[in-house]
C-alpha positions in Angstrom: -25.5 252.5 97.0 -27.9 254.0 94.6 -31.0 252.2 96.0 -30.0 252.3 99.7 -28.4 255.7 99.8 -30.4 257.5 97.1 -27.2 258.1 95.2 -25.3 259.6 98.1 -22.2 258.1 99.8 -23.6 255.9 102.6 -20.5 255.8 104.8 -17.7 258.3 104.4 -14.1 257.0 103.9 -13.4 258.3 107.4 -16.3 256.2 108.9 -15.1 253.1 107.0 -11.6 253.6 108.3 -12.7 254.2 111.9 -15.0 251.2 111.8 -12.6 248.7 110.2 -9.2 249.6 111.9 -9.9 249.9 115.6 -13.3 248.2 115.8 -13.1 245.2 113.4 -9.4 244.6 113.3 -8.8 245.6 116.9 -11.6 243.3 118.1 -10.4 240.4 115.9 -6.8 240.8 117.2 -8.0 240.8 120.8 -10.2 237.8 120.2 -7.5 235.8 118.5 -5.1 236.6 121.4 -7.8 235.7 124.0 -8.5 232.4 122.1 -4.8 231.5 122.1 -4.6 232.2 125.9 -8.0 231.1 127.3 -9.4 228.8 124.6 -11.1 228.7 121.2 -14.4 230.0 122.5 -13.0 233.5 122.9 -13.0 233.7 119.1 -16.8 233.8 119.1 -17.1 237.7 119.2 -14.8 238.1 116.2 -16.5 235.2 114.3 -20.0 236.8 114.9 -18.7 240.2 113.7 -17.5 238.5 110.5 -20.7 236.6 110.1 -23.1 239.5 110.8 -21.0 241.7 108.6 -21.3 239.2 105.7 -25.1 239.0 106.2 -25.2 242.8 106.5 -23.8 243.1 103.0 -25.6 240.1 101.3 -29.1 240.8 102.7 -29.4 244.3 101.2 -28.1 243.1 97.9 -30.8 240.5 97.8 -33.5 242.9 99.0 -32.6 245.6 96.5 -31.4 243.3 93.8 -28.2 245.3 93.5 -24.6 244.5 94.6 -22.7 246.7 97.1 -19.0 247.0 97.8 -19.0 244.2 100.4 -21.4 241.8 98.6 -18.9 239.3 97.2 -16.5 239.3 100.2 -19.6 238.8 102.4 -20.9 235.9 100.3 -17.7 234.1 99.5 -15.5 234.8 102.6 -17.3 236.3 105.6 -20.4 234.1 105.9 -18.6 230.8 105.2 -15.7 231.8 107.5 -18.0 232.9 110.3 -20.0 229.7 110.1 -17.0 227.4 109.8 -15.2 229.2 112.7 -18.2 229.0 115.0 -18.6 225.3 114.1 -15.0 224.4 114.8 -14.4 226.7 117.8 -17.4 225.3 119.6 -17.9 228.3 121.9 -20.0 228.0 125.0 -23.5 229.3 125.0 -22.3 232.3 127.1 -19.6 233.2 124.6 -22.0 232.8 121.7 -24.5 235.1 123.4 -21.7 237.6 124.2 -20.4 237.5 120.7 -23.8 237.8 119.1 -24.9 240.7 121.3 -21.5 242.5 120.8 -21.7 242.0 117.0 -25.3 243.2 116.7 -24.5 246.2 118.9 -21.5 247.2 116.7 -23.6 246.9 113.6 -26.4 249.0 115.1 -23.8 251.7 115.6 -22.7 251.4 112.0 -26.3 251.5 110.8 -26.8 254.7 112.9 -24.4 256.5 110.5 -26.2 255.0 107.5 -29.7 256.0 108.6 -28.7 259.3 110.3 -25.6 260.4 108.5 -23.3 263.0 110.2 -24.1 266.6 109.4 -20.8 267.0 107.5 -21.5 263.9 105.3 -21.8 264.6 101.6 
């Protein structure tokens, strides 16, 4: 946080809550349900969100040589789980592209708040 945010809070607690509950957990629940009904490939969007989230925490830690709140979960849980899930679910190319584009899009929206914090942010 010190190096990336210049000492300020990068994401507010409200932003973290709004990102994690409806977006991450809502998407994951929808993908698990879809995978149960229509096949394992429907897990791809959730798995890419997990994988990109892990990379999104580990990469800045490597770049700035400082850990962040998601570093260890990204390194130990999110990256391995995302890779393993994608390997075992064997989603089609279409589902992989859909999952990857959706995941990158969601993370771009999150980065928007990091780069251009809301006016009421501390």
